[in-house]
N, C-alpha and C positions, 0 to 999 in steps of 0.2 A: 504494500500499500503505500503510495506516494504523499507523504506528510511533510509539513514544515514546522520547525521547532521541536521542541520536547514535547511530544505527544499531541501535537495540534493537527487538525485537518483543516487544511484551507479551503474555503468556499467562495464561489462567486453567487451572489444573490440578484435574481433577476424578477422584477416584479415592477409594474407600472404605478403603483402606490407608495409614494415616499412614507407616509406614516407606518404603512404595513411593514415595510423593510425596516424601518427604525424599531419597530415592535419585534420583529424577529431577531434582529441583532441583540436586543436587551435580554431575549428568553433564551438564547442559545448558551450551553455551559462554557465554561473556560477552555474545554478541549476542542472547541470549533471556533475557527477565526474567519470572518467575513474580510476578504482581501479585495473585493471590487464588487461593484454594484451597476446594474443595468436595468433601463425600463423601456427598451425597445428592442425589437426582433434584431434590428441593425447594430445596435449598441452591444447588445448580448454576444451576437457571433464575433464582433470586432475584440470584445474583452476576453472571452472565453479563449479564442485563438492566441491571443496575446500572453494570457497568464497561464493557460493550460492547467487550471486547479484540479485536485483530485476528485472534487464534488462540485456541481452546479445545482443550486437550489432554483427551480425554474417554475414560473407560473404558466399555464396553460395558455391563457388569453392575453395576448400582447399586441400593442399597436406596431405599425411597421411592417417593413419586409413585403412580402407578397401575401400577407394576410393570413399565413399559416400558423401564427403565435408560437407557441413553445416548441411544437412538432417541427417547424421550420428552422428553429434554431439548433436543434439536435441534428437533422438531416444535413444542415451546413457544416456541421462539425463531425461528421462520421468518421473522417480519418483519425480523430483524436479519441474514439470512444475506448480504445485500448488503455489509455492514462488517465482520462477525464470520464466520469460517470455523472450521469443527469438524474436527478429526484425530482419529480413534479411535486409542487406544493400549491394546491389550488382551492378555492372555494367551490369549485364544481365537483359534483359527484356523479355526473352523467357518464353513462357508459361509454358514448362515442369519444368523449374527452380522454378517458382513461386508456382505452383501447388504441387511440391515435398516436398518443406519445409514447406508449409502450412499444408499438410496432416501429416508430421511428427510431429507438434505440434506448428510451430512458430505463433506468434499473429499478423504477419504483414509482409509487404515487401515493401521497398523503395528502388529507384534506387541512385546510387551514384551522380546524377544530383542534388539532393535535396541540399538546402543550410543549413546553420548551425543553423538558427532560426528554420527553418521547422523540421529539424532533432531533435533537442532539444525537441521541442514540441511533436513530435512523441514518443520520449523516455518516456516522461511524460505519454501521452496517454496510451500507453501500460502497463507500470507500473501501472497504474489505471485501467486496465482489458479491454480496448477498443482495437480493432481490427483496424489497420492502414495500408493502402495501399496507394501507388502512384495513382491517380485517374485513369490512363491509364491502370493500371495493375488490377484493381478490376474485370474487366470483365472475366480475366482468373478463378479467384476464384470463382466468381458468376457462371460462366458456369460449372465449375468442381464440386463444392458442390450441384448447383442445380439439375445436373444430377445424383449425387450421392444421394441425398435425393428423386428423382423422381418427377414426375409433381405433385403438390399438388394444388387441386382446390381452388381457393380463393373465398370465399363466399362474396357477395356484402356488407354484414354487416360489414365485416372487414375494408374494405376501406372506408365504409360510416361513420366510427367513425373519419375519418381525413377530415380536410378541404383541399381545393385545395392547398394551400401553404403549409399545413403540409406534403401533398403527396409529393410535390417538394422537401422540405427539407429531408423528409424520404429517397427518392431516393439517392439524393446526399450524405447524411451521410453514407448510406450503401455501397456506392462505394468507401468510403474511404476519402472523402473530409474533410478537416479541417473545423472548425466553420468559420474562416477567409475565407476560399476558397468559402464556400457556400454562406456568406454574400456578397462576392465579384460577385458571379455568379447571384445571386438572387436581388442585389442591396438593400439589407437590412441590418441592422446593427447585430454586432456579439451577441448583448445582445438579439435581437429578434430571431436570430437562435437558441441560448441556451433556449429560451421560448418554441419554436415550438419543438425541440428535447424532452424537458421534457414533452410536451404534447403528442407527438407520443408514446413515451415510456410508459407513464400512460395509454393511450387508448387501446394500444395493448398488455397491461400488460407484457412487457418486461423489463429487469433490466439494460441492457447495450447496447452500440452500436455493441458490437459483435454479441449479440443475435439478434439485429435488421437486420445484414447483413445476418445471416443465414435464417432468417424469410423471408426476401425479395428474397434471392436466391431460397429458396425452392419453392416460389410461382411465380418464373419467372417473376417478377416485373421489372427487369432491363435489 
């Protein structure tokens, strides 16, 4: 993960409302540092290409460019996706908005109802390669990419590798829940969640939560 400073994740913040950007900066914890801001498609593309930050927090609806909003910014920076990851942060929870930016290359989508602690955690997770979604939005992504991948028959041997608890954890993680949210949902400790996730990834021969989401979506497990 590309970070700057001791444990800091550098972020470019893109939103056309100055007061919202100010609020986001104030709510992020000390481990996330906003190194640049933009309020239009054109300025965002220029700034992202100039700074190449580990993470871009990106609103879906932006003025400028050809009218494509956040998805247009991502598409214009496709060559940077190996080192820069985009996390959509929007008031919109419309399925078409979610799917559009994910198809463009975003690694996650959270709504503006998220609090500063969870947003900071989401930034770190995306910087580390995870896919992050507000839980109620994950279904849009799973439906879209499951349909795109086609129905994949799942062999009993694949699920048989997982215990009943591991299957529960797998489904929640694939839907975009944080470790803390999974722990609360299943009444287990965060450490236990981490142990189950490691076991699931190992047994399914996957390397990240992003791959797990795609794996589950393709098999219509959620």
